[in-house]
N, C-alpha and C positions, 0 to 999 in steps of 0.2 A: 816262618818256622823252617828249620833246616830239614833237608830231605835225606841227610846221611847221619849215621851215628858217630859220636865223638869218643875217642879213646879215653879222654879224661873222665867220662861218665860211665866207664865200664862197670864199676862196682854197683852203681845204681841200676844200670840195665839188668845186671844179674839178679839183684833183689826183686825188681819188678817182674822179670821173666819168670822167676820161681813162683811168684804170687799168681801170675796169669796161668801158668801150667797147673798149679795146684787146684785152681778153681775154674779151669777152662770148661768143665762140664756144666757150669751154672749158666753159661750164655745161652740165650734163646734165639740167637741170630740165625742159626741154621735150621730152625724148625720149618717144616713144610706145611702147606695147608691141610694135608691129610693126617697130620699128627693129632693125637687125642689131647685134649686140654685137661691138665691135672691142676686143680686149684691149690694143692699143697706145694706145688713147685716140682720141677723135673728137669732132667738134663737130656740133651740130644741122644746120649747113648743108652737112655732108658733108666738110669739110676735116679732115685729120688733125692732131691736136694734137701738135706736135713738142717735142723736148727743148729746142730753142732758145726756143720760146714760154714754156715753163715756167721756164727759166733767166732770161729777161727779167722775168717776174713776180717772181721771187725778188729780183733786183737792185733792182727798183722799190720793193718793200716795205722792203728795207734802207735805201734812200734816204729813205723817208718817216719812218723813225724807229723806236724800240724798240716802241712800241705796235703798229705795223703788222707788225713782225717777229713778235710774239706772235700777232697776228691770223692771219698766214700759217701759223703752227704749228697754230692751231686749225683753219684751213681744210683742213689735211692730214688731219684726221679725217673730213671730209665727203665720203665716196665718192659720195654722191648728188648732189653739186654739181660735182665735177671728175673728169676721167678719171685713170687710174693714173699717167700720165706727169707730171701736175701734182702728184699726191699724193706721189710719190717725191721730186720736186724740193723741195716744201715741207717734207717730213719731214727733209730735210738742211739746212734753213734755220738758219744760225748768225748771231750778231750780235756778232762780235769787233770791238771799237772801240778807239780810242785811250784810254789811261788818263787819270785825272783829273790836274789840275795838282798839282805837288808840294805837300804839306802839307794838301790838301783832305780826303783820306781820314782823316788823323790828327785833324783838327778835328772831323769827324763822329763819330769814335769817342769823343773826349773829351766832346762834347755829349751823346751818348747814354748813356755810362756814368757821367757826372757826376764823373769824376776825371781827373787828368792822366795822359797816356799812360805816363809813366815810373813812375807809381804802380801802374797796373793790370798792366803787362807788364814782363818782364825785358828783352825786346828786341822791336822792331817794325821789320820791313824796309820801307823807304819804297817800293821798287820792287815793284809787284804781280806775282804769279805767274800771274794770269789777269785779263782785263778783258772785260766784256760791257756791253750797253746799260743794264741795270738796276743793275749794281754791279761791283765788282772785289774780288779776293781777295789778301790779304797774308799772308806767313808771319810768325809771331811765337812768342814763348815766354812762358809765365806766370812769375810770380815764383818758383815752385818748380822752374823749368826744363822744364816740360812743353811740348813743341812743339805749337802750334796753328795753325790757319788762320783768319783773320779776314775775313769777307765784309762789305763796306761798301757800302751803297746810295748811289747817286749823288744829290747834292743836287738837289731840285726835280723828280725823276723822277716822283714820285707826282702832283704837281700837273699836269705835262704829260700824264701818262697819263689823268687824269680829263678833261682838255680834249679829248684825242683820242677818248676813249670817248664823250663827248657828241656830237662830230661824227659818229662812226660810227653811233651810235644814232639820231640825227636823220635821217641819210640812209637807214638801214635802215627806219625807221618810214615815211618818205616813200615809199620804193619799195614797201613792203608795202601801203600804202594806194592805190597807183596801178598795181599789177601783180598779177593773179591768180596768175601763176606764182610770183612772189616770196612771195606769201602762202602758197601751198601748200608752199613749201620752208621756211617758218618763219624767215625772216632775222632778224626782230626778236627772236624768242625765242633764236636763236643768239647774237645780240649781248648779250642779257641774261646768258646763261651765260658768255660771254667776259668780261664786266665782273666777275662774281663770281670767276672763275678768276684774273684778273690782279690783283685787289685782294688775294686770298689770297697770291699769289706775292710781292707787295710787302710783306707782313708776315712778317718773318724769324722771328718767334716761331712761326708756323705751320709753317715749314720745320723748325724745331728739333723740334717735336712729330712731324712726319713721320719724321725721322731715328730717333727713339726707336721708333716703331711698326714701321718697316721693319727695324730692328735685331732686334726680337723675332720678326717674321715669318720672317726669313732666318737665325735662330739655328742651325737644323739643317743649313745649307749651309756646310761648312767652307771652301769656296773663294770665298765671297762675303761681303763685309763692308760695313758702312755707318758712316761717321764719326759719332760721337756728340757732341752739343752740350755746351757748358759754360754751364749755365743762368745763373750769376751774371754772365756776360759777354755775354749775349744780350738784344737789344731788338728793336723792330719794324724798325730800320734797321741793326743790327749783329748778325751771327751768328758766334759763336766756336765752333769745333769741333775735333775731333782733326785733326792734320795727317797727311796720307797722302803718303808718298813713292812716287809712281807716275807713269806716262806714259799718255797717251791711247791707247786701244786702236786708234784709226785710224792710229797711227804704226807699228804692227806690220807688218813686211814678211815676205816668204817665208822669209828666213833666220832671222828671229826666231821663227817658228813651229816651227822644227826642234827647239829645246830645250824646247818647251812641250808639255804634255798638252792640246793644243787640243780634242780630242774631249771630254775630261772637263770642260774649262771651258765649252764650248758646252752640254754636257748640263746642267751645274749652272745656267747662266744661264737657259736656257729653263725648267728645272724650277722655279727660284726665282720666275720671273715668273709661271708658271701657278699657283704656290702663292699669290702675291699676288692674282691675278685670281679664281681659282675657289674657293679655300678661305677667303679673308678679304674679298674684295670691295673691296679697297683697294690700288691699284697705282700705280707710278711711270708717269706719262703721257708722259715725255720721255726715254726711255733711249737717246738717240743715242750714237754712238761717242765723242763728246767728253765725255759724262757717265759713261763707264765707263773706269776706270783699271786698268792692269795694274801690280802691285807687283813689286819685285825678287824676292820669294819666290813669284811666280807665282800670286797671288790676284787676284780682280776686286773692285774697290771702286766702289760706286754713289755718285755725287755729284750736287749740284744737284737736290735733291728737292722743289723748290717746287711744281712742277706735278704734281698727283695726280688720280686719278679714283676715284670711289666707285660701287659697284654694289649694287643691292638683291638680296636672296636670290633673288628671281624671275629677275632678269637673270643672276645667276651660274648658276642652273640651266639657263637656255636657252642661254647661251654654252657651258656644258659639253656640252649636247646637240648644239650646232652643231659644236663641235670633234670630237666623236665621229663625227658624221655625215660630216664631211669626211674623217676618217681612214678610215672604213669605206666611203666612196663611196655613202652612202645619201642620194639626192636628196630623197625624201619627208620624211625626218626633218629634213634641212637646211631645206627649205621651211617645215615646221611651226615650227622654231625661229626662222627669220627672221620669220615672221608674228607670233609672240609677242613678238619684240624690237622690231618696227616698228609703224608706223601705216598702216592701209589708207586710201588716198586714193580719190577718185571715179575709177572706171574701172579699178580693180585687176584684173589678169588672172592668176589663180592658175595656170591651165594653161600660159600662156606662161612664167611664172616657173619652173615645174617643168621645162619643157623646157630652159631656159637653164641652170639649176642642174645638170641631168643632164649637159649638154655640158661644163660647167666641171669637174665632178668627174671625168669621164673623162679630161680633160687633166691633172688633178693626180695621177692614179693612180701614176705613177712619178717624181714630181718630187723634186728635191733643193733644198736651200737655194740653191745656186749658180744654179739655173735658174728655178724658179718659187717666189718667196719666200712665206712664210706670210702676212705682212702684205698683200702684193699680192693673194694669193688671197682673203683676207677683203674687201679693197677691191673686188675684182671681183664678189664675191657681193653686196655692198651696192649696187654700181652696177647689177647686173642686177635687184635688187629694186626700186630706184628707177625704172628704166626701165619696169617693169611696174606701176607705181602703188603700190608699197609703200615708204614712207619709212623708211629704216633708223633704228633707235633710237640714242640717244647712246652706249649701252654698246657696241654693235657698232662705231660709228665710232671711239670712243676706243681700243678694242682693236686695230682695224685700223691706226690711226696708230702705236700703240706697237709693234706687231709689225713694221711697216715699218722702224722704227728698229732693233729687235732683229735684224732680218734682216741689216742691215749688219754688226752686231757678230758674228753667227753666221757670216756669209760670210767675215769677216776671220779668225776663229778656225779654222773648219773648213769649207772650201767643199764638202766631200763629205758633210756630215751629212744624214741623211734626216729631214726635218722631220716627216713623217707618223709615223715610228716614235718620234721623241722625244715628240711630242705624245701619241700613244697610250700610251706608257710612263708619262709623268708625269700624264696625266689619270687613269689607273688608280690611281696612287699617291694623287692628290688625292681620288678617290672613297673609297678605303680610309680616308684621314684624316678625311673628313667623316662616314663611318659610325662611326668610333671616337669622334669628337666628339659625335655624337648619343647614343652609349652611355655617356658620362661620367656619374658619379654625380650631379653637379649638375644635368645636363639631365634625367636620369631622375627625380630628386627634384622638379624643377620640373613635369614632366609629371604626376607623382603628385599634387602639390598642385593642379594645374589640374583633374585628375579628381575629387579630393576636393571642391573648391569647386563643381564642376558637380553632383556628387551631393547636396551639401548644399543647393544652391539649387533643385534640381529639384522637390521637393514644393511649395515655395511658388509656383513658376512654374506648375505644373500646376493648383494651386488657383485661381490667378488666371484661367487659361484656362477652367476649369469654371464659375467664378462669372460670367464673361462670357457663356458659353453659357446659363447658367440665367437671366440677366437680359436676354438678347436683345441683348447689346452686341458679340457676336463678328462681325467683318466678314471675309469671305473675298474675296480678289482673284484672279480667274481670268483668264488670258491665253491666247490661241491656241485658244479653244473656239468651237463653233457656238452663238451666242446663241439662235437660234430653237429648236434642239434642246433646249437647257438649259431654256428657258421651257416648251416643250411637255411635257418630262418632269416639271417641277415641277407643272404643272397636272394632269397625269395622276395624280401622287402625291397631290395634294390631293383630287382626286375620289375616289380609292380610300379615303383616310382618312375622308372624309365618308360614303361608302357603308358603311364598316365601323361608323361610329358609329350610322348609321341602323339597320343590322341589329341592333346591340346594343340600341338603344332599342326596336325592335319586339319583340324577344324578351323584354325586361324587362316591357314593357307586357302582352304575352300572359300572362306568368307572374302578374302582378298580377291580371288579370281572371279567371284560371282559378280563383281562390279564392272567387269569388262564386257563390252557388247560385241566385240569383233571375234571372229573365229567360229569353229564348229560348236554346236550346242547339242545337248541330249536332254530330252524332256523339258526343253526351254532353258536349261542352265548350261553355262560353259562346261566343256568337257573336263577341264582340269578341276573344276569345282566338284563335279561328280566323282572323279577319281580320288581326290583327297578325302571326301566324305566317305567313300567306300573303304579306303584304308583305315580311317578312324573307326568305322563300324567293325571291320575285320579284327583290328587290334582289341577292341572292347570285347568281342566274342571270344577271342583267345584268352583273355584274362578271366572271363566268366567261366569258360570251360575248365581252366586250371583250378579255379576255386571249387567247382563242383566235383571234379575228379580226384583232387588231392587234399585240399584243406579240410573239407567236411568229413571225409572218412577218418583223417588223422584226429580230428577233434572228438569224434565218436569213440575212437579207440582209447584216447587219453581219458575220456570220461568214464569208460568202463574200467 
């Protein structure tokens, strides 16, 4: 990323600069640990962040174009940057736009597949059934009559996205280099993650792979399905998949819920999502109501799977601990999980964070989806962590954003669902699944092979250590010790060794001279024998006195 601004991007800099200045008060990056936590959102200058402010930001991002719509969706994951009122507005950010000119989509399909449209498809509807900023979807049938949906990327959208990304990266780099607060928040790093995510989303072959993976992950959930791709009809700009006859979940009204098992659907949706996050570490990062369809046979279908998130096993473990802590109201466990998921900044106040988390968990004790949403609660935990000097990790931010979207779906399906009970239920199921996974023969065999390899290599490694000791090449690195005490102890040990060697030498010399019969004798022994034995006795007494006068008192002091 460039470190300097470019004159050719001046107009875009001005537009972004105005946007930042207008909503600069929404940032939480400057909050100190002493600030009071306002669940409705606030600004560093004391003004309350309103829904109107958040809605205006959403409108301006839509006006700036598709790249900035996606940027807004990413910002909805950063609870350390924005208050909940902004996070909720950005999580609902949509980019419905006018469809392409007639014939353009068909031309893109023919270019990508390398054949005429009539050769590849039995039928292809010219009018799209859905249109967004990156692409639009058409209904079609294959030559064998199989109904499919064809997702076509807008011409030139990748080039425009790259240009916008350069502008955003240059501005973030500039701000990072001129603002300590921006540097602490990691704006440049966030933009780098955004670039990777958007480029992946613009490659429809990746989305096709995601569809296959999610189909396998959710295979055990009989009320949730994922459209599968048609590989031979899929490229980086065209995605052909199973056609799903369904309507968006956000079109479901109170009367529509009467004939549905809404409680069961909400239960499976949350369970399937926790299965993605906690069991597989791979989850759909944009499950807003528009991406969840309800079929005529009362099943849920997940669509638009381009935006995903991946979690390391360590992040999965800590998110599992955090969700259990929230469910049990355990503030200490929640703080511990947050610390392991985040980065401690200068001035981090663990005591202040524990106090705030305790207050929040008390408020969540009897919450339902309709009142305090799960995504909002995680966002508030992340916001509390940030205000106390703990930068939330990307795993927590992405999960909070995704749950904010799922909350809307759950609220639509079953406003009275107890989110804490659902989480506790499904977390327990995920834990059982993970334990069974660990006990699978393949994993046991792998562990056995690792143990066998360790046992096989152990003698050789021990031999190398012993050779290093014998040749004086072994180096020990000690940290956190009193160097003076260590040196004094080494000197004392060396003196004792020398004294022992001297005593042995005196005794050997006395024995050698005792065999001679010539010369002066004392008590019947040669005089040199008596002298060397005397020196050995005196040296031994000196060592004993040193032990009694110095070592024993020091040991008693250490024991006290």
